[in-house]
C-alpha positions as MATLAB code, in Angstrom:
seq = 'MEEQIKYPYSAKTERWMKMFYENLNEKDRRHYAAIEAHKLDHGGITYISELLNCARSTIHDALEEFKKK';
ca = [
      95.619  106.447   74.521;
      98.621  106.750   76.287;
      98.119  105.561   80.213;
      97.740  108.776   83.169;
     100.505  107.632   84.835;
      99.604  107.861   88.618;
     102.518  108.852   90.393;
     104.584  111.881   88.466;
     107.502  112.111   91.477;
     109.986  109.403   92.097;
     109.484  106.957   95.392;
     112.646  109.763   96.953;
     110.648  113.616   95.087;
     107.523  111.999   97.180;
     109.475  111.147   99.921;
     111.118  114.844  100.184;
     108.233  116.383   99.317;
     105.869  114.834  102.828;
     109.886  116.327  104.711;
     109.220  120.058  103.473;
     105.674  119.179  103.829;
     105.631  118.067  108.135;
     108.003  120.966  108.849;
     105.283  123.773  107.602;
     102.922  125.695  109.119;
      98.979  125.039  108.556;
      99.499  128.649  105.750;
     102.024  126.648  104.443;
     100.639  123.811  104.293;
      97.661  124.332  102.624;
     100.009  126.928   99.508;
     102.505  124.380   98.976;
      99.577  121.630   98.124;
      98.186  123.943   96.175;
     101.377  124.418   94.304;
     101.944  121.252   93.429;
      98.365  120.355   92.133;
      98.579  122.850   90.316;
     101.651  122.454   88.471;
     100.383  119.101   87.937;
      97.250  120.503   86.388;
      94.926  117.382   85.264;
      94.172  115.053   88.489;
      97.337  116.530   90.189;
      94.540  117.568   93.900;
      93.960  113.889   93.865;
      97.494  112.848   93.570;
      99.115  115.901   95.955;
      96.391  115.491   98.373;
      97.145  111.513   98.685;
     100.777  111.967   98.282;
     100.209  115.268  101.505;
      97.243  113.205  103.238;
      95.244  116.601  102.601;
      92.590  116.370  102.079;
      90.731  117.606   98.245;
      88.906  120.642  100.172;
      91.594  122.524  101.368;
      93.780  122.605   97.973;
      90.816  123.196   96.118;
      90.337  126.179   99.099;
      93.911  127.307   98.733;
      93.605  127.294   94.531;
      90.553  130.077   95.168;
      93.017  131.961   97.455;
      95.563  132.467   95.118;
      92.469  133.062   92.238;
      91.941  136.116   94.504;
      95.150  138.254   94.328;
];
């Protein structure tokens, strides 16, 4: 069985993602984190919450917001 990649993005991409995230307002940060986590599917919420230093619950909340629209 193939092992899941823990870090799907390169270090350079992670740095750019962090820089971009830091320049967003709170609502946009929440939405950006949710979109990135959704793109990664399984394990995405944990990976993105650790990468961007945001709460997993914040990402879950934003995903729920998207589902209601």
